[in-house]
C-alpha positions in Angstrom: 284.0 118.3 90.3 283.5 121.2 87.9 280.2 123.1 87.9 278.8 124.4 84.6 276.1 127.0 84.2 273.8 127.4 81.1 270.6 129.0 80.0 268.0 126.9 78.0 265.3 128.6 76.0 263.3 127.5 73.0 265.3 124.3 72.8 268.6 126.2 72.5 271.3 125.8 75.1 273.5 128.8 75.8 276.6 127.9 77.8 277.6 130.5 80.4 281.1 129.0 80.6 282.7 130.8 77.6 284.4 131.4 75.4 282.0 134.0 74.0 279.6 134.3 77.0 280.7 133.5 80.5 279.2 134.0 84.0 281.5 136.0 86.2 282.2 135.8 90.0 279.7 137.6 92.1 276.5 135.8 91.1 273.8 135.9 93.8 270.5 134.0 94.4 271.8 130.4 94.5 271.4 130.1 98.3 268.2 130.1 100.4 265.3 132.2 99.1 263.6 134.9 101.1 260.6 134.1 103.3 257.4 135.9 104.1 256.5 135.5 107.7 253.1 136.2 109.2 253.0 137.4 112.8 250.1 138.3 115.1 250.5 141.4 117.2 248.5 141.0 120.4 248.1 143.2 123.4 251.2 141.8 125.1 254.9 142.2 124.3 256.2 141.0 121.0 254.4 138.9 118.4 253.1 135.4 117.9 254.3 133.4 114.9 251.4 132.4 112.5 252.8 131.0 109.3 255.4 131.5 106.6 255.9 130.9 102.9 258.9 130.9 100.5 259.1 133.9 98.2 260.3 134.0 94.6 263.9 133.3 94.1 265.8 136.5 93.0 269.1 136.0 91.1 271.7 138.4 89.7 274.1 137.0 87.0 277.2 139.0 86.1 278.1 138.1 82.5 281.0 138.8 80.1 280.6 138.7 76.3 283.6 138.8 74.2 284.7 138.4 70.6 287.6 139.3 68.3 285.5 142.0 66.7 282.6 144.3 67.8 280.2 142.4 65.6 281.1 139.1 67.3 280.9 140.6 70.8 277.4 142.0 69.9 276.4 138.6 68.5 277.4 137.0 71.9 275.3 139.6 73.7 272.4 138.9 71.4 272.4 135.3 72.3 271.8 136.3 75.9 269.0 138.6 74.8 267.3 135.8 72.8 267.7 133.3 75.7 265.9 135.7 78.0 263.4 137.1 75.5 260.0 137.1 77.3 258.4 136.1 74.0 259.9 132.6 74.5 258.4 132.3 78.0 260.5 131.3 80.9 264.2 130.3 80.4 265.7 127.5 82.3 268.8 128.2 84.4 270.7 124.9 84.6 273.6 124.1 86.9 275.5 120.9 86.0 276.9 119.6 89.3 279.8 117.7 87.6 278.7 114.4 89.2 276.2 113.3 86.6 273.4 115.3 88.1 272.0 118.8 87.3 269.6 121.1 89.0 267.5 123.8 87.4 265.1 126.6 88.0 262.9 128.5 85.5 263.5 132.2 85.4 262.3 135.4 83.8 264.5 138.5 83.4 263.3 141.4 85.5 266.0 143.9 84.7 269.7 144.6 84.0 271.5 144.0 80.8 272.9 147.5 80.4 276.6 148.6 80.5 278.7 151.8 80.8 281.0 152.6 77.9 284.6 152.9 79.1 283.9 151.0 82.2 281.9 147.9 81.3 282.9 147.6 77.7 285.6 148.8 75.3 283.1 149.0 72.5 284.7 146.2 70.5 286.1 143.1 72.0 284.3 142.7 75.3 281.3 143.9 77.3 280.3 143.1 80.9 276.8 143.3 82.2 274.5 142.0 85.0 271.0 140.5 84.4 268.4 140.3 87.2 266.3 137.2 87.2 263.3 135.9 89.2 262.2 132.3 89.6 258.6 131.6 90.7 259.6 128.3 92.2 262.0 129.1 95.1 263.5 125.6 95.0 266.1 124.0 92.7 264.8 120.9 91.0 266.9 117.9 90.1 266.8 117.2 86.3 266.9 113.4 86.7 263.7 111.9 88.1 263.4 109.0 90.4 260.7 106.4 90.0 259.1 103.3 91.5 256.6 101.1 89.7 254.3 98.7 91.4 252.7 96.3 88.9 250.7 93.1 88.8 252.7 90.0 87.8 249.8 87.6 87.1 246.8 86.7 89.1 247.5 85.3 92.5 251.0 86.8 92.7 250.0 90.3 93.7 251.7 93.5 92.9 255.5 93.3 92.5 257.5 96.5 92.5 260.4 97.3 90.1 263.5 98.9 91.4 263.9 98.8 95.1 260.3 98.2 96.2 259.6 96.5 99.6 257.0 94.0 100.8 254.2 93.1 98.3 251.1 91.3 99.6 248.0 90.0 97.9 245.1 90.9 100.2 242.3 89.2 98.3 241.2 88.4 94.7 241.3 91.6 92.7 242.9 93.6 95.4 246.6 94.2 95.8 248.9 96.2 98.2 252.5 97.1 98.0 255.0 99.2 99.9 257.5 101.3 97.9 260.8 102.8 98.9 260.8 106.6 98.2 264.3 108.1 98.3 264.6 111.8 98.5 268.3 112.9 98.6 267.3 116.6 98.5 266.8 118.9 101.5 263.2 120.0 100.5 260.0 117.9 100.1 259.6 116.3 96.7 256.1 116.0 95.1 255.4 112.8 93.2 253.4 112.3 90.1 251.4 109.1 90.3 250.4 107.3 87.0 247.8 104.6 87.3 247.5 102.2 84.4 244.3 100.2 84.2 242.5 98.1 84.9 241.6 99.3 88.3 238.6 100.5 90.3 240.0 102.1 93.4 243.4 103.4 94.6 244.7 104.4 98.0 248.0 106.2 98.2 249.5 106.6 101.7 252.5 108.9 102.3 255.4 108.1 104.5 254.0 110.5 107.1 250.4 109.0 107.0 248.5 111.3 104.6 246.1 109.3 102.4 244.8 110.1 98.9 242.0 108.0 97.5 240.6 107.6 94.0 237.6 105.6 92.7 236.5 105.1 89.1 236.6 102.5 86.4 239.8 102.1 84.4 240.1 99.4 81.7 243.3 98.1 80.2 245.0 100.9 78.3 243.4 103.8 80.3 245.4 105.9 82.7 245.0 108.5 85.5 247.8 111.0 86.3 247.9 112.5 89.7 250.1 115.5 90.2 250.6 116.0 93.9 252.2 119.4 93.6 249.6 121.0 91.4 246.8 119.1 93.1 245.3 117.7 89.9 244.2 114.4 88.4 243.7 114.0 84.6 243.4 111.3 82.0 246.0 110.7 79.2 244.5 113.5 77.2 244.7 116.0 80.1 241.0 116.0 80.8 240.1 116.9 84.5 239.1 113.9 86.6 239.1 115.6 90.0 235.6 114.4 90.7 236.9 110.8 91.0 239.0 111.7 94.0 237.7 111.0 97.5 236.4 113.7 99.8 239.0 116.2 101.0 241.9 114.7 99.0 245.3 114.9 100.7 248.0 115.4 98.2 251.3 114.8 99.7 255.1 115.2 99.4 258.1 112.9 100.1 260.2 114.2 103.0 264.0 114.2 102.9 265.7 110.8 103.3 264.6 107.2 102.7 260.9 106.8 103.2 258.2 104.1 102.8 254.9 104.7 101.1 252.0 102.4 100.4 250.0 101.7 97.2 246.7 99.8 97.4 245.0 99.2 94.0 241.6 97.4 93.7 240.5 95.7 90.5 244.0 95.0 89.4 245.2 92.3 87.0 248.3 91.5 85.0 248.0 94.8 83.0 247.7 97.1 86.0 250.6 99.3 87.2 251.1 102.3 89.5 254.2 104.4 89.0 255.3 107.1 91.3 257.9 109.5 89.9 259.5 112.5 91.6 262.4 115.0 91.3 264.3 115.8 94.4 264.5 119.6 95.3 267.0 121.7 97.1 266.9 124.9 99.0 270.3 125.9 97.6 273.0 124.7 95.3 276.7 125.3 95.5 
């Protein structure tokens, strides 16, 4: 399988596979990110571990720009400049894995981009440089999302899941429960986004490891609530904050690596109701 690297900025895709701009060997920052570790130094020997957090991902990309004339070489370099222009916000560094999937991380340039005449460029047909990048999210995120939808299929039949959902059971009139298979092929936890389509009056989401998130409100047909477990937010379709509708001490949760089973329990459901969980697997490193 052939890997392919590109930068995406402002809707424009800049291939880093040539012929005019190419990533060279020697790139760094595609492996495990650095970690901040907190230790407690007591009166005795050594230290006691307290906690840790992942730091920003730091990358260095060696690049080669080339053209048949100096103007064409400079134009190739300018495409790199525009892709990493901070006025455009973050650029997306995308790695096509060659198997139908791709992983990305959003980056900002923190330095580099210079070259030495006579060493890094001949001043006409080629120029080599290195750009230093940082990604606020230390993980690589899969471009293709996974999703499971649990929806009502008529009164008395309960919630039936699409895809590869598991057991669905009608508990009582107006209340429905379903188990869903949550597959995470990555090696880092994946945070779901839960979309609730009304009607519904109460929701209980239970993670594969037992964390429970509850919501209570009044949704009629056509209304939605969107729960982002990574950001810890709940909004309506227009983006308005609905955090007050969550239960006390809400437990947002992630999907561990592997095949997991979660539980959805929606009260006040009818044939129009649906609960969709979507997530993008993440990786510590890509190769």
